[in-house]
N, C-alpha and C positions, 0 to 999 in steps of 0.2 A: 272359762271353765264350763264345759258342757254338762248335761245331766248324767251321762255315763261316768264322767270323771267324778262328779259329786257322789254317785253311788259307790264307785270304787274306793274313794277316800273315806266315806262314811263306814263302809264295810270293814276296811282295814283298821280305822281308828277304834271301832267298837268291837272288833274281833268277832264278826258275825259269820256263822257257818252257812254253807249252801242250803242245808235243810231248813235252817232258820229263815233264810232269805225267802224260800218258797212259802213258808208259813206266814211271814210278814206281808208278802204281796197278797196272799189269800185273805188275811185279815183286813187289808186295805181295799178289797173288792176286785182284785185282779188275779186271774189264773196264770201262773208261771210254773213251768215244769223245772225239775232239777237239772235237766239237760240245757234249758234255756238260760239258766243263771250265769254260767261262764260266758255265754255269748253277750249277755247284757253287761257283764263286768269286763268288757274288752275296751281298751282305750281307743277312741276314734282318731283317725288321722285328720289333723287340722292343717289347712294350707298355711297357717301362720306358725305352726309348731316347729320349733328348732330341733326337736329330738329326732334323731335318725333311726332309732330302734323301733319306731312305731310302724307296723306293716299294715298294708291295706288288707282288710279281712272281709270277705263276702258273707261269712256266717254271723257277723256281728248284728245284734239287735239294737237299734237306735232307741234310746230312752227318751220318750217325750215328756212333756210337763205333767200330763195326766198320770203316766206311769210313776214318775218321781213322787208326785203328790200321794198316790195310793200307797207307795212304799212308806212314806213318812207317816201317813195316817195309820197304816198297819203297824208301824214300829211303835207308835203311841199305844195302840191297843195291846201289842205284844208285851210292852213293858208295864203298862198300868192297868190292863184289863178292859173289857168292853163296858162302855158307858151308854146308857139309854138316852136318846134324844129327848130334850124337854119340850113340851108342847109350846108352840109359838116361837120357838127358837129359829132364827133365820139360817138358811144354808150358807156355808162359807163361800165367798166369791171364788171364781176360777182364778188360778194363778197364771200370770203372764210371764214372759221372758224377763221383763223388767224387775219383777219382785221375787224371783225364785230363790235368791240367796237370803232375803229377809224371811221367806217362808221356811227355809232350811233351818235357820237359827231359832226361829220361834218354835217349830215343831220338835226340834231336838231338845230345846229347853224344857218343853212340856213332857216329852217322853222320858227324859233322864231326871226329871224333877229338880232342875237346877235353879238356884237362887241367883240374883243379880251378882252377888259376891262370887259365887261359883263360876259364873260366866266370865267375870273379870279375871279371875285366877286362871281359867283355861286360856283366855286370850293372852294373858301374860306368859303362860307356858308356851304358847305358840309364837311368841316373840313380838307381840304388839301391845303397846300401852294404850288403854282406852279409859275414858272417864265414864261415870254412871250416866251422865247426860247424853253422851254420844251413843251409848248402848241403848238407852231409852228411846232415842230418836229412831233407831233401827226397828224397834218393836212397835212403833206407832203405825196406825193405818195409813195407807197411801192417800194423799190428799190432805192430811193433817199438816198444819203450817210448820211443825217441827219434824216432820217425817224426813228420814235420810235413807237413801237407797244403799243397800249393803253391796259393796263391790266384791269382785272375785278374790282379790288379795285378802280382804278381811275374812271372807268365808274360808279360804284356804288356811289362813292362820288359826282360825277357830278349830278346824278339823285336825290340824297339826297338834294343837293344844290338847284336843280330845285324845289323840293317839298317845301323847306323852302321859296323860293321866290314866287312861284305861289299859294301856299295853305295858306299862312299866312294872 
């Protein structure tokens, strides 16, 4: 699952409008115009993709990790309001390709003010049974001995559960 796909699924699950997408990106520190939003929300053609209805699109804007992270940070601000940085607080580390799904779950949990039980219910709605321990391992820092990398299927099921919960 690439970053464009993550944005498409998140937008669908939470029913976010184009004008709100522009505002969310702006709150995250990235300028995106209303005309660019549909170009970002275009599924990329993947060489391993079995779907035949995906067309090559020259107008598509590829979403990199910085863009996805600014969207998720902006979404937190959009949902919860601006928070002033505390003095001495370290800056969050850059997200790498390996940890993008973990970041997605963490930031959506914060933005939507979800409890662990809410997360477990959403994952259950998405069709996957997870224990509190497994979920806790995903929220740990990389390098922690109990850290578990969140796979694409897990993130997909979470976004599917969000769609069930927020679009029903």
